[in-house]
N, C-alpha and C positions, 0 to 999 in steps of 0.2 A: 581513443579512450583506453586507459590502463585498467588492469584488473581492480586495483584499489579504487579508482574513480567509479567504475561500474558497481562494485560491491557496495560502496557507501550510498550510491544513488538507489540501488535496489533496497538496501536496508531502510532507507528513509521511506520508501513506498510501502514496506511491510509494517514498520513500527507505527504504533498508534492504533492498530486494530485491537478492538476490545475482545479478547479471547477468554475473558473471565468465565464465560458460560461453557467453555470447552473443558471438560473434566478428564478426558482421556489424554494419554501422552501421545503426541505426534512428533515425528522427527523426519524431516525431508532434507535430502542433500540435493543441491543443484550443481550440475557439471555444465559449465558454460564453454561451448566450443567456439573459440575465436583466437586468432593469433595474438592480438593485443589484450583483449579483455577476458580471455579465457582463464578458467580456474574453477575451484570448488568452494562452496560455502553451504551452511545449513540454516534451516529455519526449524525451530523447535517450540512446541507448546507443552509446557510442563507446569502443572498446578495452576492453570489459568493465566500463565504469564508467557509472553512471546519473546523468544530469543532469536537473534539473527547474528551469526558469527562466521568469520572467514576461515573456517576449517572444514575438513572432511568429517563426516559423522558415520562411523563404522557400524553402529547398531541402529541404523536408520530403518524407517518403515518403508520408504520409497525414495527412489532417485529419479530426478528429472534431468533430461539432457536436451539442450537446445542452444540456439544462437542467442546472443545478447538482445537483439532487437525483438525476438519472440518473447523472451521473459519480460522485457520492458512493457510490451503491449499487454501481456497477461496481467502484470502487476498493476497496470493503470486501468484495468477493466475494459480495455479496448479489444481484447481477444479472449474468448472463452477457452480455458485450458482443455476442455474436452474436444472442442472444435480444432484446436491446435494439434492435439493428439491424432484426431481423425485425419487431418490434412498432412500428417507425418512431419509437422514442424516441431513437435515435442515428443520425445521418447520417454517412456516411463518403465521403470523396473521396480519390482517389489510388490507390496500389498496395494492392490488397486483400490480397494475400499477406502483405505486410509489416504491414498493419493488423491481421491476425489474430494477430500476435506480441504485441499488447497483452495478450491473454489470458494468455500465457505470463509476462509481466512481473508481472501481478497475482497469478498463481498462485505465483510465486517470492516475492513479498512475503508472501502468506498463509502459505507454508511457513516463512519467517523468523519471522513472528509466532508460529506454533505452536511453533517451536523455543525462542523467548524465553519463552513461557508455560510450556513444559515445564521449562525451566531454573529459572524463578522458582518453580514448584511444588516442584521438588526442593529448592531452597534453603529454602523455607518449611517443608517437611516436616522438613528437617534441623534447623532452628531449633526447631520444635515438639518433635522427638525429644530434643534437648539439654535443653530446658526441662523436659520430662516426666522425663527421667533425673535431672536436678538435684533436682526436687521429690521424686522417689522416694528419692533418696539422703538428703535432709534428713529425710523422714518416717522412714526406716529408722534414721537416727542418733538421732532424737527418741524412737523406740520403744525403742531400746537403753538409754536413760537411765532 
């Protein structure tokens, strides 16, 4: 996987998080250590809007350093960032209080995903219900003949 592929995959995992209730400015840089997917990018919350861009952020609050697989697991909610730090799979430099807000952003994204899944499930159930009712109506009309 190239850096560009990895970046766009991670960006997709972060985008969609509703950060409108986060009123403080947060700026995180991620340094990914890998021969192919390695590089830097940043995640910023500014005025309740989330930005994920493929650049270094020099005035960052915190920097996270890890391998690509670790960040993928963290971004998918499969690995807790604090546990990754404790297990020395994730290094953190900078403001630790603000760094801990990364977990909040990931939880907001997971909540958005659950909401989307629930809405999709309801829509699918509605389609199935409509199809079943139509089939039952056809069968009933056929039985009357």
